[in-house]
C-alpha positions in Angstrom: 94.3 102.0 86.4 96.2 101.4 89.6 94.3 100.4 92.7 91.2 99.4 90.7 88.5 97.8 92.8 89.0 94.0 93.1 86.0 91.8 92.5 85.8 89.9 95.7 84.8 86.3 95.3 87.3 84.6 97.6 87.0 81.0 98.4 88.0 81.5 102.0 88.4 85.2 102.4 86.1 85.3 105.4 88.7 83.6 107.6 91.2 86.4 107.0 88.5 89.0 107.4 87.8 87.5 110.8 91.2 88.8 111.7 90.6 92.1 110.0 86.9 92.9 110.5 86.6 96.2 108.7 88.2 94.8 105.6 85.1 92.5 105.2 84.7 91.9 101.5 86.0 95.4 100.7 88.4 94.2 98.1 90.6 96.7 96.3 93.4 95.5 94.1 96.6 97.6 94.4 98.2 96.6 91.1 97.3 97.1 87.5 97.5 93.5 86.6 94.0 92.0 86.0 93.0 88.9 88.0 93.4 85.8 85.9 91.5 82.5 86.5 93.3 80.4 89.0 93.9 76.7 88.3 94.2 74.8 91.6 96.2 72.0 90.0 98.8 74.5 88.7 99.1 76.0 92.1 99.7 72.7 93.8 101.8 71.0 91.2 104.5 73.2 89.8 108.2 72.9 89.1 108.9 76.2 87.5 111.3 78.8 89.0 109.2 81.7 90.3 110.4 85.3 90.6 108.8 88.4 91.9 106.5 90.2 89.5 107.2 93.4 87.7 104.2 95.7 88.5 102.5 98.2 86.2 101.7 100.6 89.1 103.0 104.1 88.9 103.8 104.2 92.6 106.8 102.1 93.8 105.7 98.6 94.8 106.9 95.0 94.8 104.6 92.1 94.1 105.1 88.4 95.0 102.6 85.7 94.0 101.9 82.9 96.5 104.0 80.5 94.4 107.1 82.6 95.3 106.7 81.5 98.9 104.8 78.1 98.5 107.9 75.9 98.2 108.8 76.6 101.9 105.2 75.8 102.9 104.4 78.9 105.0 101.8 78.6 107.7 100.9 82.2 107.9 101.3 85.6 106.3 104.1 86.3 108.8 106.0 83.3 107.4 105.7 84.8 103.9 106.7 88.3 104.9 110.0 87.4 106.5 111.3 86.8 102.9 110.1 90.2 101.7 112.7 93.1 101.2 113.0 95.4 104.2 110.5 93.6 106.5 111.8 92.9 110.0 110.3 91.2 113.1 111.5 92.1 116.6 109.1 90.0 118.6 110.1 86.8 120.4 112.3 84.4 118.6 110.4 82.2 116.2 107.4 84.5 116.2 106.5 86.4 113.0 103.5 88.5 114.1 104.1 92.3 113.7 105.9 93.2 110.4 108.1 96.3 110.3 108.8 97.8 106.9 112.1 99.6 106.8 112.4 98.2 110.4 109.8 100.7 111.7 107.6 99.3 114.5 104.9 100.7 116.8 102.3 101.5 114.1 104.7 103.0 111.5 103.9 100.0 109.2 100.4 99.7 107.7 98.9 96.3 106.9 96.0 96.1 104.3 93.8 93.3 103.2 92.8 93.7 99.5 93.8 97.4 99.6 91.9 98.3 102.8 93.0 99.0 106.4 92.6 96.4 109.0 92.3 96.9 112.8 94.7 95.4 115.4 93.4 93.3 118.2 95.2 95.4 120.9 95.2 99.1 122.0 98.4 99.9 120.0 96.7 99.4 116.6 99.5 96.9 115.5 98.1 94.3 113.1 99.3 90.8 113.9 99.6 88.7 110.7 100.6 85.3 112.2 96.9 84.2 112.3 96.4 84.9 108.6 96.6 81.5 106.9 98.9 81.4 103.9 96.4 79.1 102.2 94.1 81.9 101.2 96.7 84.5 100.0 97.1 85.1 96.3 100.0 87.5 96.5 101.9 90.0 98.8 102.4 93.6 97.6 104.9 95.9 99.3 103.8 99.5 98.7 106.8 101.7 99.4 104.9 105.0 98.8 101.1 105.2 98.8 98.6 106.8 96.3 95.7 108.9 97.5 93.3 106.0 97.2 95.1 104.2 100.1 94.8 105.0 103.8 97.6 107.4 104.7 98.7 105.4 107.8 101.9 103.8 106.4 104.9 106.0 107.3 107.4 103.2 106.9 105.4 101.6 104.1 102.4 99.5 103.4 102.0 95.7 103.1 98.9 94.7 101.1 97.8 91.1 101.4 95.7 90.2 98.3 93.4 87.2 98.8 92.5 84.6 96.2 89.2 85.0 94.3 86.9 82.1 94.9 84.7 82.6 91.9 87.7 82.2 89.5 88.3 78.7 90.8 87.0 75.7 88.8 84.1 73.8 90.3 85.4 71.3 92.8 87.3 71.2 96.0 90.6 70.7 97.7 92.0 68.9 100.7 95.1 69.8 102.6 96.6 67.8 105.5 99.8 68.7 107.4 101.8 67.3 110.3 104.0 69.5 112.4 106.8 68.1 114.6 108.6 70.2 117.2 112.0 69.1 118.4 111.3 70.6 121.8 108.5 68.4 123.0 108.8 65.7 120.3 105.0 65.8 119.6 103.0 65.8 116.4 100.4 68.5 115.7 98.1 68.8 112.7 96.4 71.1 110.3 93.7 70.5 107.7 91.4 72.3 105.4 88.5 71.3 103.2 87.2 73.7 100.5 84.5 73.5 97.9 83.5 75.9 95.2 80.6 75.7 92.8 78.5 77.6 90.3 75.0 77.4 88.7 74.5 75.8 85.3 74.1 79.2 83.7 77.2 80.7 85.4 75.0 83.4 87.1 75.7 82.2 90.7 79.0 81.4 92.4 79.5 80.1 95.9 82.1 78.5 98.2 82.4 77.0 101.6 85.6 76.4 103.6 86.3 74.7 106.9 89.8 75.0 108.4 91.5 73.8 111.5 95.2 74.2 112.4 97.5 73.9 115.4 100.5 76.2 115.8 103.3 75.7 118.4 106.4 77.6 119.5 108.7 76.6 122.4 111.6 78.7 123.7 114.3 78.6 126.3 115.2 81.8 128.0 118.2 82.7 130.1 118.7 86.1 131.9 121.6 87.4 133.8 121.9 90.6 135.9 125.2 92.3 136.7 125.4 95.2 139.1 127.3 98.4 138.1 131.0 98.4 139.0 131.5 94.8 138.0 132.0 95.8 134.3 133.1 98.8 132.3 130.3 101.0 131.0 131.4 100.4 127.4 131.5 96.6 127.4 129.2 94.6 125.1 126.7 92.7 127.3 127.0 89.6 125.2 130.7 89.2 126.2 129.5 88.7 129.8 126.9 86.1 129.0 127.6 82.4 129.8 124.1 80.8 129.4 125.3 77.2 129.0 127.9 77.1 131.8 126.2 77.9 135.1 129.3 77.7 137.1 131.2 80.1 134.8 128.6 82.8 135.2 129.8 86.2 136.7 126.2 87.4 137.1 124.8 88.7 140.4 121.4 87.2 139.4 120.4 84.5 137.0 117.0 83.2 135.7 116.1 80.3 133.4 112.7 80.1 131.7 110.9 77.6 129.6 108.2 79.2 127.4 105.6 77.3 125.3 102.8 78.7 123.1 100.0 76.4 121.9 97.5 77.7 119.4 94.3 76.2 117.9 92.4 78.0 115.1 89.0 76.8 113.9 87.0 78.6 111.3 83.9 78.2 109.1 83.0 80.6 106.3 80.9 80.9 103.1 80.2 83.3 100.3 77.9 83.6 97.3 78.0 85.9 94.3 75.2 86.8 92.0 75.5 88.2 88.5 73.2 91.3 88.1 72.3 92.2 84.6 75.1 92.2 82.0 77.7 94.1 84.0 76.9 93.9 87.7 77.7 91.6 90.6 76.4 91.4 94.1 78.1 89.3 96.8 77.1 88.3 100.4 79.9 87.1 102.7 79.8 85.7 106.2 82.3 84.1 108.6 82.9 82.8 112.1 86.4 82.0 113.6 87.5 80.9 117.0 91.1 81.0 118.2 92.4 79.6 121.5 96.0 80.2 122.6 97.6 78.8 125.8 100.9 80.2 127.0 103.0 78.7 129.8 106.2 80.1 131.4 108.2 78.3 134.1 111.0 80.4 135.6 113.8 79.5 138.1 115.8 82.4 139.7 119.1 82.5 141.5 120.8 85.3 143.5 124.6 85.6 144.3 125.4 85.1 147.9 129.0 84.9 149.2 130.3 84.5 145.7 127.9 81.7 144.7 124.6 81.6 142.9 122.0 80.4 145.4 118.4 79.4 144.5 115.9 82.2 145.2 112.5 81.2 143.9 110.5 79.4 141.2 107.6 81.1 139.3 105.0 80.1 136.8 102.7 82.1 134.5 99.7 80.6 132.7 97.8 82.7 130.1 94.7 81.6 128.3 93.6 83.7 125.3 90.3 83.3 123.5 89.3 85.3 120.4 86.0 85.0 118.5 85.0 86.9 115.4 81.8 87.2 113.4 81.0 89.3 110.3 78.7 89.8 107.3 79.0 92.1 104.3 77.5 93.0 100.9 79.3 94.3 97.9 77.9 95.6 94.6 79.9 96.4 91.5 78.8 97.5 88.0 79.7 99.4 84.9 77.7 102.6 84.4 79.0 103.1 80.8 81.8 102.1 78.6 84.2 104.4 80.4 82.7 104.5 84.0 82.6 101.9 86.7 81.0 102.0 90.2 81.2 100.0 93.4 79.6 100.2 96.8 79.6 98.1 99.9 78.4 97.8 103.5 79.6 95.6 106.3 79.3 94.8 110.0 81.8 92.9 112.1 82.5 92.0 115.7 85.7 90.9 117.4 85.9 89.6 121.0 89.1 89.1 122.9 89.6 87.7 126.4 92.9 87.1 128.2 93.4 85.5 131.6 96.9 85.6 133.1 97.7 83.8 136.4 101.1 84.2 138.2 102.4 82.1 141.1 105.6 81.8 143.1 107.2 78.8 144.9 110.0 78.2 147.3 113.2 77.2 145.6 114.1 74.4 148.0 110.8 72.7 149.1 108.5 73.8 146.3 105.9 75.3 148.6 103.8 78.0 147.2 104.0 81.6 148.4 100.3 82.2 148.5 100.4 86.0 149.1 102.3 86.4 145.8 99.5 85.1 143.6 98.5 87.6 140.9 95.9 87.5 138.2 95.3 89.8 135.2 92.1 89.8 133.2 91.6 91.6 129.8 88.3 91.8 128.1 87.8 93.8 124.9 85.1 94.0 122.2 85.3 95.7 118.9 82.2 96.5 116.8 82.4 98.2 113.4 80.0 99.3 110.7 81.4 100.7 107.5 80.3 101.7 104.0 82.2 103.1 101.0 81.9 103.8 97.2 84.2 104.4 94.3 83.8 105.8 90.8 86.4 105.5 88.0 86.4 107.2 84.5 88.7 106.1 81.7 88.9 109.2 79.6 90.9 109.7 76.3 93.5 112.0 77.9 93.6 110.6 81.5 92.1 108.3 84.1 90.1 109.9 87.0 89.1 108.0 90.1 87.3 109.4 93.2 85.4 108.0 96.1 84.5 108.2 99.8 84.1 106.0 102.9 82.6 106.1 106.4 83.6 103.9 109.3 82.0 103.9 112.7 84.1 102.0 115.2 83.5 101.3 118.9 86.0 99.6 121.2 85.2 98.6 124.8 88.2 97.6 126.9 88.5 96.4 130.4 91.6 95.5 132.5 91.3 93.9 136.0 94.3 93.3 138.3 93.9 91.0 141.2 96.3 90.3 144.2 96.1 87.7 146.9 96.0 88.0 150.7 98.1 85.9 153.1 95.7 82.9 152.5 96.1 83.1 148.8 92.6 84.4 148.1 92.5 86.7 145.1 90.7 90.0 145.3 90.5 93.0 142.9 93.3 95.4 143.3 92.5 97.8 140.5 90.2 98.1 137.4 90.6 100.1 134.2 87.7 100.4 131.8 87.3 102.7 128.8 85.2 103.0 125.6 86.6 104.5 122.4 84.4 105.7 119.5 86.3 106.5 116.3 84.3 107.9 113.4 86.1 108.4 110.2 85.0 110.1 107.0 87.5 110.0 104.1 87.4 111.1 100.5 90.0 111.0 97.7 90.7 111.9 94.1 93.4 110.4 91.8 94.4 111.5 88.3 96.7 109.6 86.0 98.3 111.0 82.8 100.3 109.4 80.1 103.0 111.8 78.9 104.3 110.5 75.7 105.1 106.8 75.2 107.5 106.3 78.1 106.3 108.5 81.1 103.3 108.2 83.4 102.4 110.7 86.1 99.9 110.2 88.9 98.7 112.9 91.3 96.3 112.5 94.1 94.8 114.2 97.2 93.2 112.4 100.2 91.1 114.0 102.9 90.8 112.2 106.2 88.4 113.4 108.9 88.5 111.7 112.3 86.4 112.3 115.4 87.5 110.3 118.5 85.6 110.2 121.7 87.1 108.5 124.8 84.9 107.6 127.8 86.8 106.4 130.8 85.3 105.1 134.1 86.2 107.7 136.7 87.7 110.2 134.3 84.7 111.2 132.2 84.5 111.9 128.5 87.0 113.6 126.1 86.9 114.1 122.4 89.0 115.4 119.6 88.5 116.1 115.9 91.3 116.1 113.2 91.1 116.8 109.5 94.1 116.3 107.3 94.9 116.7 103.5 97.5 114.3 102.3 98.9 114.8 98.7 100.9 112.4 96.6 102.9 112.5 93.4 104.3 109.5 91.5 106.3 109.5 88.2 107.2 106.4 86.2 109.7 106.6 83.3 110.6 103.7 81.0 114.3 103.4 80.2 114.5 101.2 77.2 112.7 97.9 77.0 114.0 96.5 80.3 114.5 99.5 82.6 112.1 101.5 84.7 112.7 104.6 86.9 110.3 105.7 89.6 110.1 108.9 91.7 107.5 109.3 94.5 106.6 112.0 97.0 103.8 111.4 99.5 102.5 112.5 102.9 101.7 109.8 105.5 100.6 109.8 109.1 100.8 107.6 112.3 97.8 107.7 114.6 98.1 107.7 118.4 97.4 104.4 120.2 94.3 104.1 122.2 96.4 103.8 125.4 98.0 107.2 124.7 94.5 108.8 124.3 92.8 107.5 127.4 92.8 110.2 130.2 92.8 107.7 133.1 95.5 107.3 135.8 97.8 104.4 135.4 99.6 103.7 138.7 103.3 102.9 139.0 104.1 103.8 135.4 106.7 104.4 134.1 108.3 103.6 137.5 107.3 102.9 141.1 105.2 105.7 142.6 104.7 107.4 139.2 101.4 108.1 137.6 100.7 108.2 133.8 97.7 109.9 132.3 96.7 109.7 128.6 96.3 112.7 126.4 93.1 112.8 124.3 94.4 115.8 122.4 97.5 114.0 121.2 98.1 114.8 117.5 99.0 112.4 114.7 102.6 112.1 113.7 103.1 113.3 110.1 105.7 112.4 107.5 106.9 113.6 104.1 108.5 110.8 102.1 110.7 110.5 99.1 111.4 107.3 97.1 113.7 107.1 94.0 114.1 103.6 92.5 115.3 101.7 89.4 114.1 98.3 88.2 115.6 96.1 85.5 114.3 93.0 83.8 116.9 90.2 83.6 116.9 87.3 81.1 114.5 84.4 81.7 112.0 86.6 83.6 114.5 87.6 86.3 114.3 91.0 87.9 116.7 93.4 89.8 115.8 96.5 91.7 117.3 99.2 93.8 115.5 102.0 95.8 116.5 104.9 97.9 114.0 106.1 100.6 113.8 109.1 102.9 111.2 109.9 105.6 111.0 113.2 107.6 108.7 112.7 110.6 107.3 115.6 112.7 105.2 115.7 115.9 106.7 112.5 117.3 104.8 111.4 120.4 106.5 110.4 123.6 105.9 110.1 127.3 107.0 113.3 129.1 107.0 114.4 132.7 104.4 117.1 133.4 104.6 117.4 137.2 105.1 115.7 140.5 103.1 113.3 142.7 103.5 112.8 146.4 106.3 110.2 146.0 107.1 110.2 142.2 106.4 111.9 138.9 103.3 112.7 136.9 103.6 111.8 133.2 101.5 112.1 130.0 102.0 111.9 126.2 103.0 114.9 124.1 104.2 115.6 120.6 107.9 116.4 121.0 110.7 116.5 118.5 111.2 115.4 114.9 112.9 112.4 113.3 114.1 111.0 110.0 115.0 107.7 108.5 116.6 106.8 105.2 118.2 103.9 103.5 118.8 101.9 100.3 117.1 98.6 99.3 118.3 96.0 96.8 116.5 92.9 95.6 117.0 90.3 92.9 115.2 87.1 91.9 116.1 85.2 88.8 116.8 81.8 87.2 120.6 81.3 86.7 120.1 80.5 83.0 122.9 83.0 82.1 125.3 80.5 83.9 123.8 77.5 82.1 121.8 76.5 85.2 118.3 76.6 83.7 116.7 74.7 86.7 118.4 76.8 89.4 116.7 79.8 90.9 118.3 82.5 93.1 116.7 85.2 95.2 118.2 87.8 97.6 117.5 91.2 99.1 119.3 93.6 101.4 118.1 96.8 103.1 120.5 99.2 104.9 118.7 101.6 107.3 119.8 104.8 109.0 117.7 106.9 111.3 117.7 109.7 113.9 115.0 111.0 116.2 114.9 113.3 119.3 114.4 111.3 122.5 112.9 113.2 125.5 114.2 110.6 128.0 117.8 110.8 126.9 117.5 114.4 125.5 119.6 113.6 122.5 119.2 112.1 119.0 118.8 108.3 118.9 117.6 105.7 116.4 113.9 104.8 116.1 113.0 102.1 118.6 113.2 98.4 117.4 114.7 99.4 114.0 117.5 97.1 112.9 120.5 98.5 111.1 120.0 96.1 108.2 117.7 93.2 107.0 118.7 90.6 104.4 117.7 87.2 103.1 118.8 85.0 100.3 118.2 81.5 99.0 118.3 79.1 96.1 116.0 76.4 94.6 116.9 73.5 92.4 114.5 71.6 90.1 115.0 67.9 89.1 112.6 67.5 86.2 113.4 63.9 85.6 112.0 62.9 89.0 109.5 65.7 89.4 111.2 67.0 92.5 112.6 70.3 93.9 114.8 71.3 96.8 116.1 74.6 98.2 117.1 76.7 101.1 116.4 80.2 102.5 118.4 82.2 105.1 117.2 85.4 106.9 119.2 87.8 109.1 118.7 91.3 110.6 121.1 93.6 112.4 121.3 95.3 115.8 118.2 97.2 116.9 118.7 99.8 119.8 115.7 101.1 121.7 115.5 103.8 124.4 112.8 103.6 127.1 112.3 105.2 130.5 115.7 104.7 132.4 116.6 101.9 130.1 118.7 101.4 126.9 118.1 98.1 125.1 120.2 96.4 122.4 118.5 93.5 120.5 120.5 91.0 118.4 119.0 88.2 116.3 120.6 85.1 114.9 120.0 83.9 111.4 117.3 81.5 110.4 118.0 78.7 107.9 115.2 76.8 106.2 115.2 73.8 103.8 112.6 72.1 101.8 112.2 69.0 99.6 109.2 68.6 97.3 107.9 65.7 95.3 105.2 66.2 92.7 102.8 63.6 91.2 100.9 63.7 87.8 97.5 63.2 89.4 97.5 66.5 91.3 99.2 65.5 94.6 102.3 67.2 96.0 104.2 66.3 99.1 106.5 68.8 100.8 108.9 68.4 103.8 110.1 71.6 105.3 112.6 72.2 108.1 112.6 75.6 109.9 115.2 77.1 112.3 117.9 74.5 111.5 120.6 76.7 113.1 118.6 76.9 116.4 118.5 80.7 116.0 118.6 82.8 119.2 118.0 86.4 120.1 120.3 88.3 122.5 119.1 91.3 124.4 121.5 93.6 126.4 119.9 96.2 128.7 121.5 99.1 130.6 119.3 100.0 133.5 119.5 103.4 135.3 118.3 104.6 138.7 116.9 107.8 137.2 116.6 109.8 133.9 119.4 112.0 135.2 121.7 109.0 135.6 120.8 107.8 132.1 121.7 111.2 130.6 125.0 111.1 132.5 125.7 107.5 131.5 125.7 106.2 135.1 124.6 102.6 134.8 122.9 100.9 137.8 122.8 97.3 136.5 123.3 95.4 133.3 120.8 92.7 132.1 121.6 90.3 129.4 119.0 87.9 128.0 119.3 85.0 125.5 116.2 83.4 124.0 116.4 80.2 121.8 113.6 78.6 119.9 113.4 75.0 118.6 113.6 73.3 115.2 110.3 72.6 113.6 109.5 70.1 110.8 106.4 70.2 108.6 105.1 67.5 106.2 102.2 68.6 104.0 100.1 66.8 101.4 97.8 68.7 99.0 95.2 67.2 96.7 92.3 68.5 94.5 89.1 66.8 93.5 
C-alpha cells in the first residue's frame, strides 16, 4: 500500500538527518515499489539510458532514481531538484537551496526525508537542501497532491527525498574522491567519502559507518544601478537601462560593483546498527554528528553621479562566518503482528545549533581609510531541540487496505539576535537585542483506506487530524500561546486506460504554517521602513488551500514515459503585513490573515530512449510547467501574482552512450521565466538566464568510473529590476521614486570525480 513504512537501514542516513533532525530514522516510503537490494557496482558503473519511474501510488507523484541524475554528478539534493518538473529556485545565481514546487516559495513547498517533515534552520521554516549530499539519496519523489498519512504542509506540493538503505548493500565499502575547479579564483577544492557496511555471519546484525568531507564554493559578480524618477518613463523595462560592462555608457545616478564569494566545508561522521528481532521484527539504533562551516565575503564599490559624471563614493566590505553543528540519536522498531497486520514505532532526539557573525565596514573611496563610526556587527545564535515519537498500523484486508497511526513532536527553538554599532573611535557596542523562545507541540493522527474497484480503478480516501499548540516567550514582551486543530481530508482516484495509459484525479486540503518571525509579539524597529515598528501576531492563523489535480501518464516504447497534469489551488487566509496604527514618526504594523489567492497551471514531462528513431543509445528528457496565479495584495490593494513565482520553468537534455568504448556524454539546459514580487513600497521583477551543463563519463570493468562535468557554461546571470516608491500611496498611484536594476553573474565550475568500490 502507498506510503508503507520504509525499513531504515541507511548507510549514511545520519548525515542527512543532521540537516533534518526530526526525520531521524523515521523512514516512510512514499511509493508502492518495494525496496530492492542495491548493488554498488551497478550504481557506479552503468551505461544504460535511465528514465523516470512509473509509480504505483494512487495519488499523483513522479519518481526519479538517483541514476537519473548521476551522470551530471550532482553535489547536493538541490543540484538534483533543478531537473525535476515544476521546481524553481529564486535564490542567488548558482545557488540551489530552497526549492519551489509550481514556483511557490516562502513555505508553500514541503520537503520530506523518507516521508517525514524536516525543520528549516531559519525562522521562516524554509528547508534548505543544498547541504544534503547527493551521495546518500536513492530517489526523489515529487508528490503533487498528498495523502492523509503525509503532513499537510505542502500547498504547492511536496518533495520527498528517499535515502539509500544501508543494510541492503553488500558487505564492503566505497571510496569517492572529487576535485572541483572554479574559473573565478582558479583554485582546486576537494571532496571525499569513505563508507563501510557489514553484517554478522548469521545475517542477524547489520551495521555501517561513514565519514564524509566536502568543500563547496560559489563566486559571483554583482552590479547595481539606480536611476531617479523622471529620467525614464514609468513603463520602461529596467533591463533596457542597464549597461553593466560599459561604465562610461551608464545613465545611472548611482552605481555599485560587488564581488561575492561563499566557501563551505562540511565534515560528518555517522553510524547505524540494525538487529533482527525474532522472525519478523527489526530494531535499529542510529547516531550522527555533523559540522558545517561557511565563510561569506562581499566587497562593494559605490559611485554617485555628480555634475554628469559618476564619482567614487565609498568602498564597503561584509564578512559573515556561519557555524552549524548537529547531533542526534534514534531508535526504530518494526514487526509483523500477523499475516495481514504490520506495526512500527520509533523515538528520537536531536539538537541543531546555528551561529552567524556578520561584520560590516566602510572605507573612503580615494585613500582607503576606514570610517570607524560606520562599523556594524550582527550576531545570530539559535538552538533547536526536538523529541518525537510515532507509531503506525496497517491491515491488508480482502476488500481493502486500512492504515492508521499517530505521532507526537515536542519542539523548542531558542533564538537570539544582537545588533552592534560603533562609536566615533570604532568601538562596537550593543545597539539592540531580540531574544525569543518558541515551543511547538504537535499531536497528529490519520486514517487511510484504499479500495480496488474492478480491475482498472483504485480509490483512496483519507482524513488527517493535526493539533498544534504554540507558545512564544519573548524577552520584554512576555508569553503568548495559541492552539489550532484542523481536519484535512483527501481523495485520490486512479484509472488504468489500456495497458499503457493511466488517469489520476486528486482533491486534497493542505496548509501553510506561519513563520516564527510572524508569531513573535516583539517590537522590531525601523521595519518595514524608517521610524516604523512591526510587532508579530501570535494568533495568526494558518493559510489553507483546497487543491485539484487531473493528470494522464503514458508508457512509451523502450521504457519511456510521458505525462501531463493540470493543477489548481485555492488558498484562503493569506497572511501579510498590515498597518494597524501610528507611531510618533511612522506606522505601526503587524501580520494578519487578509485576502485569498489561487494558482493553476499545466505540467508536461517526457523521458525516453529514442529507439523509435533508430537511436537505441540516445536518451532524451524534457519537462515544461506553465504557471498562472492571482492573490490579493494589501500593499498594492489589488490582485498580483504570488511572490517569487516564475511564469514558467523548463529543462531538457540528451545523453549518448558509446558502448564500444564504455563511455557516455550528454547535456542539460534549465530555464525559468519572469517572477514578479510585491513588497512594502517596492515592486520587483526577477529574470534568470539559462544554465547549460555537460558531462563526459568513462567506465572501467573493475568497478571504477571517471566523470568530468562542467556547470554554468553560459555564464548564466540573473537580472533584477525594482521600482521603489516613497510611500504606499505613491505605489498604488504608480508614482515611482527611483528605479534599481541589478545584474548578478556566477562563474563556470568543473568537477572531476572518481568512484571505486572494495
